[in-house]
Every structure is written in structure tokens, then in C-alpha cells.
N, C-alpha and C positions, 0 to 999 in steps of 0.2 A: 347485456344481462349482469356482468360483473359490476359495472357502474351501478345498476339498479341495486344490488345485494350491498355495496358500500354505503349508498345512499340509505338503504335501510339501516345499516347498522348506525350511521350517523344520527339518523331520526330516532332511533331507539335509545341512544345515548342522550338524548334532549336537544338535539340541534334541529333548526329549522333549516330544510333543505329546498332546493330549486334545482332541476335539471333543465339545462338548456340543450337543445339537440341543433347543432350548427346547420344540418341540412335543412330545417324548417325555416331558417333566416335567408334575408335577402341582403347582402353585403357583397361590395367589390373587394379586389384583391387592392394590396397596398400599391399606392401609385408612387410612393416616396416624393411627397409633396415637399416643396421648399418652405412652404408656408404652415405652420400649425395655429391654432387659437390662442388667443391670450391665456386661457387656461391650460396652454400646451397639449390640448387634445386634438385629434383628429378632425380634419375640415370635411371630411366626406359625410355626407348626410345619408346615413341607411341604419340598418337593424345593429351596426356595430355600437353606435351611441348608447344602446341600452346595456350592452354587454361590458362596456367600460365601467358604466356607472354600477353594475352589479359585482364586477371584481373590485372596485373601489371600496365598496360597502361590504364585502365578504370578510370572514374570519377565517375561512378555510376554502380551499380550492382543490377538487378532483377532477383532473384532466384524463379522459379515456379516448383512447386511439387504437385502431388495429395498425400493425405494422404494414405498409405497403412498399415494397422496393428498398427495404431497409431504412425505413423513414415512416414520419406520420402519415396520414391521410391528408389529401389535398385540403379538406375543409379545414382540418386542425392547424395546418401549417398556414392557410390563408387568414385564418383569425390571429394566430400569432404574428404574422408578418404586419397585421394593421396595429399592433403594438409598438411600431417602429417611432411613432410620434413620441410614445412614453419612454422608449430606450432614448433617444435625441434629447429630450428633455432632463431626464436624470442624469445622463452621462455626458452630456456635452453642455447642455444650458444651465446644469446644475441645479434643476428645480425638479424635485421629486413629486409627481401629482399622486403617487399611491402610497401616502405615508401611513397608511394603517398595515400594520404587521399582520400577516397572516401564515397559515402554515398550508402545505401544499402536498398532494399526493398524487401519483401518474399510475394508470392503468393501463396495459397493453397485451394484446395477444397476437401471436404470429402464427401461420402455418408450418414454419419451420421448426426444428429442434435446436436450432443452433442459437444460444443464448445471446452471443454479440450481436444478432440481429438488431437487437434493442438498443444498442449502444448510441447510434446516431439519434433516434427519437428522444432518447432519455437527455442527452447533452443540449438540444432543441429545448426542451421542456424546462430544464436546469435554468437556461439564459432567460426564457420566458418569466420562471417563476422569480429570478433574481430583480428584473425588470420591474415585476407588481408588488416587490416586497413580499413574496411568499418563500418562505424556507422549504426546500425540498427535503421533506421528512419521511415519506413512506413511498412504497412503490409495490405493484404486484405485476409480474409478468408471466404469462402463460403460454407455452408453447404446444405446437401440434394442435391448433386450433383453425381447421380449415375452413369449416362452413359453420353458419349462423346454426346455433343450436348445438354446436360440438361441445360448447363450454359444459352443458348438463352432465356430460360424463367426466367431468372434472370436478368432483365435489369439493376437494381439497382448494381447488383455486375460488370457488364459489364461498366457501367459509372464510378462508383468507381474506377476500375482499369485504365480507361482512364486518370482520374483526377489526380490518385496517379502517373502515369507515368509521365503526365504533370508538377506535382508539384516535383517532383524528380530531374527536370532540374534546375540548379543553374547559 
């Protein structure tokens, strides 16, 4: 729901938006393959190939994940892990395959009231954004969100998501 509000804000500011639901994709976890393609992308043929292209061509990224056990959801972490080939290309082989600079935003909710529950997830997102040349510019963390729909009682979070989404458009 927060992601939808952020995308609505970005769209209202003139951006073309696309929402990708990781649960709807069929992709494998990273196998830390020794080989990568000549273009330095992952050799596993699955739905991640389309994600690589979308992220390469994006001007902005908004990632959203709930906090599970002090970290990202398994789906988000699995997607990020599949960018190991991009990390290797950029930092080991010195071949930056995500040349296009972009801005990034991270949205997360947690059932807890402890703000530090977001720290680990934020660290992973920052590393991912650095790998794909996305500056970590905005974040929204909403605490005490236990069940789906609980966010509807936090209108300030919904409003903030909209404003941040609007503000990510440059």
C-alpha cells in the first residue's frame, strides 16, 4: 500500500511507473556461478533477465519490503543476491554494466516499534543501490504495522509515501 502511494506520487509528478511483484516472478536464488556472460550479466535464464533490463533502463528505483527477522523479505533478498554478477563485474572486473545513474528510495514496515530493526535491511539496500548506480536518496520506515491493512490507520505514512514518490521524480 505504501509502494502504491509512492508510485502514485511519482506518476502524478510525470513519471512513467511500473510495479514489479517479486512473488509473481519465477527465479532461482543466486548460485554464485564462476561464469558470467560476456556482457557481465547472470547466466541463469529465468525471470530475472527482465529485471536486469528494467533496472538498467530505470531513472529511479523504489524498493519496498517488510522486515522479517530484522532483514528484508526472502523474495527481496533473493532478487538482490542475483545481482552478485553485477557486483563482481563492477568491483572485481571493473566493468560497470549499470552505467545509467539513478535515484533510489526504500520503503519498509515492521511490526516492532524499534527503529533499529530497519538497519540491516537498509544496509543491504544501500549496497544494492551502489551496485546498480542508484543513489540512496529517500527512505520511509513505518513501525507497528503488524497485519496487512494496518497501514491504513497510519495516514501520515501513506501521505509521506506519496510525497516521497513525487519527490523522487527529477
